[in-house]
N, C-alpha and C positions, 0 to 999 in steps of 0.2 A: 720515513726520513728522520723523524724525531728520535727514534730508538737508535739509529745509527750514530746520531750525535752523542748519545749517552756514552758510547765506548770512548770517544775522544775526550769528552768532558771528564770521564772517570780517570783516564790517564793523566790529564791535566790536573785534576783534583788531587791525585796521588802526590804529584810533585809539589803542588801549592801547599798542601797540608804538611808534607814533610819539611818544607822550607819554613813555613810559618811556625810549625811546632818546634823546630830547632831554634828559631829566633826567640820564641816565647820562653824557652828554657832559661834564657838569660835576661829577659825583659824586666822582670821584677827588680833585680839587682841594678840594672842599668838605669832604672827610673827612681833610684834612691829608696827602694822598698815602699813604694807608693801603694797604699792599701786598696785603692780603686783598681789599679792595674793588677794587684794581687788577687782580685776576685776572679780574673780570667786566665791567669798564668800561674805556674807553680811558685809557691812561697817558701817551700822547703823541699827536701829530697825524699819525701814519702811517696809510696806507690800511688796513693790517692791523688796527691797533687799532680803527679805525672800523667794522670788520666786527662787532665786539662790540655796537655800537649796535643792530644788527638781531638777531644770533643769540641773545643771552641773554634779552632781553625776549620774543622770539618763543618760545623754549623754555619760559620761565616761563608764558606764556599757554597754550601747548599742554598743559602739565601740568595746569593748571586745567581747561581744556576737556575733556581726556581723562577726568578724574575726574568731571566733571559729566555728560557724555554720550558722549564719543568712544569709550569702550571698547565701545560697542554697534555701532559702525560698522566694518566690515571694512577693514583696511588704513589705518585713520585715521592712525596715527603715521607710517607710511611716506609717505603723501600729504603730511603736514606736513613731513617731512624733505626730500622732493623740492622742495616749495615754498620752504623756506628756503634750500636749496642754489642754486636759481635766483637768489634775491635776493643771496646771497653772491657769486655769480659776476658778477652785474650790476654791483655796486658798483665793483670795480676796473676792469672793462672800460669802463664809462661814464666814470669819473674819468680814466683814462689817455688815453682817446680825446679827450675834450673838452680836457683840459689840454695835450695835445700839439698839438692844432689851434690853440688860442689862445695857447699858450706860457706859461700860468700857471694857477693855481688861483683860483677865485672862490667865496667862501663861499656865496653864494646858490645857485649851481649845485650845490655840494656838498650843501647841504640838500635841494635838489630831487632829487638822486640818491638820497639816503637815503629820502625819501618814496616815490619810484617803486619802490625796491627792496622796501619794505614792501608796497606794492600788488602788485607782481609775485609776491612770496612768497604772499600770501593768495589771489591770483587762481589761481595754479597749484594750490595745495592744494585750493581749492574745486572747481575743474574736475576734479581727480583723484578727489575724494570723490564727486562727482556721477556720474561714469562708473564704474559698478560693475565693468565688465569690466577696468578699468585697475588694480584693487587686489585684493589677497588678504589674508585675515585673518592668515595666518601671517607676513606681512611686518612686523607690528608688532614682533616680537622683533629682527629685524635693524635696524629703525629705531631702537630704543632703543640698540642698540650703536653705530650710526652717530652718533646725537645725542651720546652720551657720548664717542665718539672725537673728534668735532669740538670738543666742549667742552674735552677734555683738550689738544687741539692748540692751541686758542685760549689757554688758560691757560699751557701750557708755553712757547709761543713769545712770550708776553709777557715771561717771565723770561729766556728764552734766545733772543732774536731773531737770525736770520741777518743778514749784512751785504748785504742786497739792497734794491732800491728800494722794494719793497712794505712793508718794515719801517722805512724811514727817516722820521723825523719831519719834517714840513714846517717846523716852528719850530726 
């Protein structure tokens, strides 16, 4: 019964993360460039900052889902972490691939990449949760550590970005 719920939670999560990610794209500016808000939403047009559009809404959704029913599914959080990791890897690969081929960035394609990354994240986590042999209950603790580590990395590199292409703003 719990695993059947996962499909509908995944569909719901896809829409929630797409909506929250879209709102988050503008939130920093709407909040007067508030640095606390900027820790969780993009502060510029770099590819790195746009990873926050997926990561933080996804993490928020996972926390809610875990409280509601996920704690009863073995390896639930680890499956979620693997899913979001695939999405986070997909974004820069897809962006740099298409923009190097056509020589520029196109907003419509960037939006499409975000939507596909959310779909990839939820699809991977759903498949992992469905496949009981693929997950272990004890993996939830490392998953929490990994989620918090990526969150700390996202926040830290917002305030102290290296001088690489991934962190350069398009504007």
